[in-house]
C-alpha positions in Angstrom: -34.0 -88.8 -5.4 -31.8 -91.5 -6.5 -30.8 -94.0 -4.4 -26.7 -94.6 -3.9 -26.9 -97.9 -6.0 -28.4 -96.4 -8.8 -25.6 -93.7 -8.6 -23.1 -96.3 -8.3 -24.3 -97.8 -11.7 -24.6 -94.7 -13.6 -20.6 -93.0 -12.7 -18.0 -95.5 -11.6 -14.7 -94.5 -10.4 -12.0 -94.9 -13.2 -9.7 -97.4 -11.1 -6.3 -96.1 -13.0 -3.3 -97.7 -11.2 -1.3 -95.6 -9.2 2.0 -96.2 -10.8 2.4 -95.1 -13.9 5.6 -97.4 -15.2 8.2 -99.1 -13.4 12.1 -99.1 -14.2 13.1 -102.5 -12.3 12.4 -102.4 -8.8 11.8 -98.6 -8.8 8.0 -97.8 -9.4 7.1 -94.4 -11.0 3.9 -93.2 -9.5 1.5 -90.5 -11.2 1.8 -87.9 -8.5 5.7 -87.8 -8.3 5.3 -87.1 -12.5 2.6 -84.7 -11.9 5.0 -82.6 -9.6 7.4 -83.0 -12.4 5.4 -81.8 -15.0 3.7 -79.0 -13.4 7.4 -77.6 -12.6 8.5 -78.6 -16.3 5.5 -76.7 -17.8 5.8 -73.4 -15.6 9.3 -73.2 -16.1 8.8 -73.3 -19.9 5.9 -70.5 -20.0 7.7 -68.4 -17.2 11.0 -68.6 -19.9 8.7 -67.7 -22.4 7.3 -64.6 -20.6 10.8 -63.5 -19.9 11.6 -63.6 -23.6 8.6 -60.5 -24.0 10.2 -57.6 -22.9 7.0 -55.5 -23.1 5.2 -57.3 -20.5 7.8 -55.8 -17.8 8.7 -52.9 -15.9 10.3 -50.4 -18.4 10.6 -53.1 -21.1 13.2 -54.9 -18.8 12.8 -58.6 -17.8 13.6 -58.7 -14.0 15.6 -61.9 -14.4 17.7 -63.6 -17.1 16.5 -67.1 -19.0 19.6 -68.4 -17.3 18.7 -66.9 -13.4 15.3 -68.8 -14.3 17.1 -72.4 -15.2 19.2 -72.0 -12.2 15.8 -71.1 -10.1 14.4 -74.4 -11.0 16.1 -76.2 -8.6 15.7 -74.0 -5.5 11.9 -73.5 -6.0 11.6 -77.6 -6.6 13.1 -77.8 -3.1 10.8 -75.1 -1.6 8.0 -76.7 -2.7 8.8 -80.1 -1.9 10.1 -79.4 1.7 7.5 -77.3 2.1 5.0 -78.9 0.9 5.9 -82.2 3.7 6.7 -79.8 6.5 3.3 -78.4 5.9 1.8 -81.8 6.1 3.3 -82.3 9.2 2.5 -79.7 11.3 -0.8 -78.7 9.9 -2.3 -82.1 9.6 -0.1 -84.8 11.0 1.7 -83.7 14.2 0.0 -86.0 16.8 1.0 -88.8 14.8 4.3 -87.5 14.1 4.9 -86.9 17.9 4.0 -90.6 18.5 5.8 -92.0 15.7 8.9 -89.7 14.4 9.8 -92.2 11.5 6.5 -91.2 10.2 7.6 -88.0 9.1 9.5 -89.8 6.4 7.0 -92.2 5.3 5.2 -90.1 2.5 3.1 -92.8 2.0 1.5 -91.8 5.2 -0.1 -88.7 4.4 0.9 -86.8 1.7 2.0 -83.0 1.2 0.5 -79.4 2.1 -0.3 -76.7 -0.7 0.4 -74.0 2.0 3.4 -75.9 3.0 4.5 -75.5 -0.2 3.4 -72.2 -0.7 5.6 -71.0 2.2 8.7 -73.4 0.8 8.8 -71.9 -2.2 8.2 -68.2 -1.1 11.2 -68.5 0.9 13.3 -70.2 -1.7 12.2 -67.2 -3.9 13.4 -65.0 -1.2 16.6 -66.4 -0.8 17.7 -66.6 -4.5 16.1 -63.1 -5.4 18.7 -61.8 -2.5 21.2 -63.9 -3.9 21.1 -62.6 -7.3 19.8 -59.0 -7.0 16.6 -59.9 -8.4 13.4 -57.9 -7.9 11.7 -59.8 -5.2 8.0 -59.0 -6.4 8.6 -59.7 -9.9 10.1 -63.2 -8.9 6.9 -63.7 -6.7 4.8 -62.8 -10.1 6.9 -65.1 -12.1 6.1 -68.0 -9.9 2.7 -67.3 -8.9 1.9 -66.7 -12.7 2.7 -70.3 -13.7 2.0 -72.0 -9.9 -1.4 -73.1 -11.0 -0.1 -75.8 -13.5 1.4 -77.5 -10.8 -2.0 -77.5 -9.0 -3.7 -78.6 -11.6 -1.5 -81.6 -12.6 -1.2 -82.1 -8.7 -5.1 -82.5 -8.0 -5.1 -84.8 -11.1 -3.0 -87.1 -9.4 -5.1 -86.9 -6.3 -7.6 -88.2 -8.4 -6.1 -90.8 -10.2 -5.0 -92.0 -6.4 -8.4 -92.2 -5.5 -7.3 -89.9 -2.2 -8.7 -86.3 -0.9 -12.1 -87.2 -1.9 -15.4 -84.9 -1.5 -18.3 -85.4 0.6 -21.1 -87.9 -0.2 -23.4 -86.6 -2.7 -26.1 -87.2 -4.8 -25.4 -85.4 -7.9 -25.2 -87.1 -11.3 -21.5 -87.0 -11.5 -20.8 -88.3 -7.8 -18.8 -91.4 -7.8 -17.4 -94.0 -5.3 -13.7 -93.9 -4.3 -11.8 -97.5 -3.6 -11.1 -96.0 -0.1 -14.2 -93.6 0.6 -16.8 -96.0 1.3 -19.6 -97.5 -0.5 -21.6 -93.9 -0.7 -21.1 -92.1 -3.9 -19.3 -88.8 -3.2 -18.1 -85.3 -4.9 -14.8 -85.8 -7.2 -13.6 -82.8 -5.2 -10.1 -83.4 -6.7 -11.2 -82.4 -10.0 -12.8 -79.1 -8.6 -9.8 -78.0 -7.5 -8.0 -79.0 -11.0 -10.1 -76.7 -12.7 -11.1 -74.0 -10.0 -7.5 -73.7 -8.3 -5.6 -74.7 -11.6 -6.8 -74.1 -14.6 -9.3 -71.3 -14.3 -6.3 -69.1 -12.2 -4.0 -69.9 -14.9 -6.2 -68.5 -17.5 -6.9 -65.4 -15.6 -4.0 -64.6 -14.3 -1.9 -65.1 -17.8 -4.9 -62.7 -19.3 -4.4 -60.0 -16.3 -0.6 -60.3 -16.9 0.0 -60.5 -20.4 -3.4 -58.6 -21.6 -4.0 -56.2 -19.2 -0.2 -54.9 -18.0 -0.5 -56.8 -15.1 3.2 -58.0 -14.9 3.6 -54.2 -15.0 3.0 -53.5 -11.6 5.5 -55.9 -9.3 3.3 -57.8 -6.8 -0.3 -57.6 -8.4 0.0 -61.2 -9.8 1.3 -62.4 -6.4 -1.7 -60.8 -4.7 -4.2 -61.9 -7.3 -3.0 -65.1 -7.1 -3.2 -66.0 -3.3 -6.5 -63.9 -3.1 -8.2 -66.4 -6.2 -6.7 -69.3 -4.4 -7.7 -68.8 -1.3 -11.3 -68.2 -2.2 -11.0 -71.1 -4.4 -10.0 -73.1 -1.6 -12.5 -72.2 0.7 -15.3 -72.8 -1.7 -14.0 -76.6 -2.3 -13.7 -77.0 1.4 -17.4 -77.0 1.4 -17.6 -80.1 -1.1 -14.4 -81.9 0.0 -14.2 -84.4 3.2 -11.7 -83.1 5.9 -9.2 -85.1 6.8 -9.8 -87.7 9.1 -7.5 -86.9 11.5 -8.9 -83.5 12.0 -12.4 -83.8 11.3 -14.2 -79.9 11.8 -12.6 -77.6 13.8 -14.2 -76.3 17.0 -17.1 -78.4 16.7 -18.6 -76.8 13.7 -18.2 -76.3 9.7 -14.5 -75.2 9.6 -11.9 -77.3 8.3 -8.0 -77.0 8.2 -8.1 -76.1 4.4 -10.3 -73.0 5.0 -8.3 -72.0 8.1 -5.3 -71.8 6.7 -6.9 -70.1 3.6 -7.8 -66.9 5.6 -4.6 -65.7 6.2 -3.4 -66.3 2.9 -6.5 -64.0 1.5 -5.5 -61.4 4.1 -1.9 -61.4 2.4 -3.1 -61.4 -0.7 -5.3 -58.6 -1.2 -2.5 -56.6 1.2 -0.1 -57.5 -1.8 -2.6 -56.3 -4.1 -3.2 -52.9 -2.5 0.7 -52.2 -2.2 1.5 -52.9 -5.9 -1.3 -50.7 -7.0 -0.1 -48.3 -4.3 3.2 -48.9 -6.1 2.1 -48.3 -9.5 0.6 -44.5 -8.4 -2.1 -42.5 -10.2 -3.0 -43.6 -13.3 -2.8 -40.6 -16.3 
């Protein structure tokens, strides 16, 4: 087995400046650009899907492109607010109680996917009710493009050198600036490929080529199931958050724990969609 020093000489973490560029005193970070890129690209893909009437039940898109344009603001707020509140509640609650001002210090901690997921779901529910849009079809639209945001977000995590993996001697392991001298799994890239790119391809295939959008809720259930399974898998390679460590003195992490109810909800949504579709002739 290769020593840590030998591994470090094979693969070095690419020290990319977390600040993409500056506009005077304003620093634009890759992490912020990742959110913008994921939301905007998802919006463009969703617009294309709405223009293809054959994808939807009764050849009728669930909403107009104009609705989708308005919804962009709602879902953006849901993701950002839900992601931050979720991180505070799930990962940093004790520190916030001790120092409440830390809640707005986004450089201390970050965003929680599970919180962003709940925030986006609430935004969708309010928007669908307000505009009389079929809720499950709106869920499907967002679920089918959400992996793009995950893809860009995890790449930004890698650029920032954060949320790194557990120590490892695999040939592609690398030492992160804040992760000590030992080579680690680049688990951010695992998540980008698994939770982001792979799930996006699968959902687009099922939705566009297998008629998944014609069964409202099917794409949503599939997304939630695939994300939960992917997240649990990656958690075996990702270093747990230091303030939490392993839960209940074992191997369970907070990421795994939060993914289990997601898995149950996903299975329920998938079964519901299949029941609603009725027997196939």
